[in-house]
C-alpha positions in Angstrom: 115.8 94.5 77.8 118.9 92.6 76.8 119.0 94.4 73.4 118.7 97.8 75.1 121.6 96.9 77.5 123.8 95.8 74.5 122.9 99.0 72.6 123.6 101.3 75.6 126.4 99.4 77.3 129.0 102.1 76.9 126.8 104.8 78.3 126.9 105.8 82.0 123.6 106.3 83.6 122.7 108.3 86.6 120.8 106.4 89.4 117.1 107.1 89.5 114.7 106.1 92.2 111.8 106.6 89.8 113.3 104.0 87.4 114.0 101.6 90.3 110.4 101.9 91.5 109.0 101.3 88.0 111.3 98.4 87.6 110.1 96.9 90.9 106.5 97.2 89.8 107.2 95.7 86.4 109.2 92.8 87.8 106.6 92.1 90.6 103.8 92.1 88.1 105.6 89.8 85.8 106.5 87.4 88.7 102.9 87.4 89.9 101.5 86.9 86.4 103.9 84.3 85.0 105.9 83.0 88.0 109.2 83.6 86.2 111.5 86.1 84.6 112.1 88.1 87.8 115.9 87.8 87.8 116.6 88.9 84.2 114.1 91.8 84.5 115.5 93.0 87.8 119.2 92.6 86.7 118.7 94.4 83.3 116.5 97.0 84.8 119.0 97.9 87.5 121.7 98.4 84.8 119.4 100.6 82.9 118.6 102.5 86.1 122.2 103.4 86.8 123.3 100.6 89.3 126.8 99.2 88.8 127.0 95.8 87.1 128.6 94.0 90.0 126.0 95.4 92.5 123.1 94.3 90.2 124.0 90.6 90.6 124.2 90.8 94.4 121.0 92.8 94.7 119.1 90.5 92.4 120.2 87.4 94.3 119.0 88.8 97.5 115.8 90.1 96.0 115.0 86.8 94.4 115.5 84.9 97.6 113.2 87.3 99.5 110.6 87.2 96.8 110.5 83.4 96.8 110.3 83.4 100.6 107.3 85.7 100.5 105.7 83.6 97.8 106.1 80.4 99.8 104.8 82.1 102.9 101.8 83.5 101.1 101.0 80.1 99.6 101.3 78.5 103.1 99.0 81.2 104.6 96.4 80.9 101.9 96.4 77.2 101.1 97.3 76.1 104.6 99.4 73.0 103.8 102.9 72.8 102.5 105.4 70.0 103.1 108.4 72.1 104.1 110.5 69.0 104.9 110.0 67.7 101.4 110.8 71.0 99.6 113.2 72.9 101.9 116.4 70.7 101.5 116.4 71.2 97.7 115.8 74.9 98.0 118.5 75.4 100.6 121.0 73.2 98.8 120.5 75.1 95.5 120.8 78.5 97.2 124.0 77.5 99.1 125.7 75.9 96.2 125.0 78.9 93.9 126.5 81.5 96.2 130.2 80.6 95.8 129.9 80.4 92.0 128.1 83.7 91.8 130.7 85.4 94.1 133.6 84.0 92.1 132.1 85.0 88.8 131.6 88.6 90.0 135.1 88.7 91.4 136.7 87.5 88.2 134.6 89.4 85.7 135.5 92.8 84.4 132.6 95.2 85.2 132.5 96.6 81.7 132.4 93.1 80.2 129.8 92.1 82.7 127.3 94.6 81.2 127.7 92.8 77.8 127.4 89.4 79.4 124.2 90.4 81.3 122.8 91.9 78.1 123.6 88.8 76.0 122.2 86.4 78.7 119.1 88.5 79.1 118.6 88.6 75.3 119.0 84.8 75.0 116.6 84.1 77.8 114.1 86.4 76.3 114.3 84.7 72.9 114.0 81.3 74.5 111.0 82.3 76.4 109.3 83.8 73.4 110.0 80.7 71.2 108.7 78.4 73.9 105.6 80.4 74.3 104.8 80.6 70.6 105.4 76.9 69.9 102.1 74.9 70.1 
């Protein structure tokens, strides 16, 4: 997806609900199957579906938080035991500390350059994931 973003970064795309719904299915399937990769897929997919670069970062942050909350809730309901006091402070601290940095980055970054940055980061994350998976 990173390579596709880089190759089509100068093209303007029209928003499409069909593309967004397909993206949601793909990202959810990947999250359920592997437990990771949700953020890069959702961010890149939104860009390819016609959402502005700055909006994709905010939407993805909210979607990841809600997705993780639903995952924790589902785990608690199915397994029945989860030590919230042990896990919650770290999750909350990470979420709170990341918000100002994300907001500042979005504010300072040019929207056109942000597409390239998202494409490069997505490509690098994909390559790292593939190399870690292939290594014995």
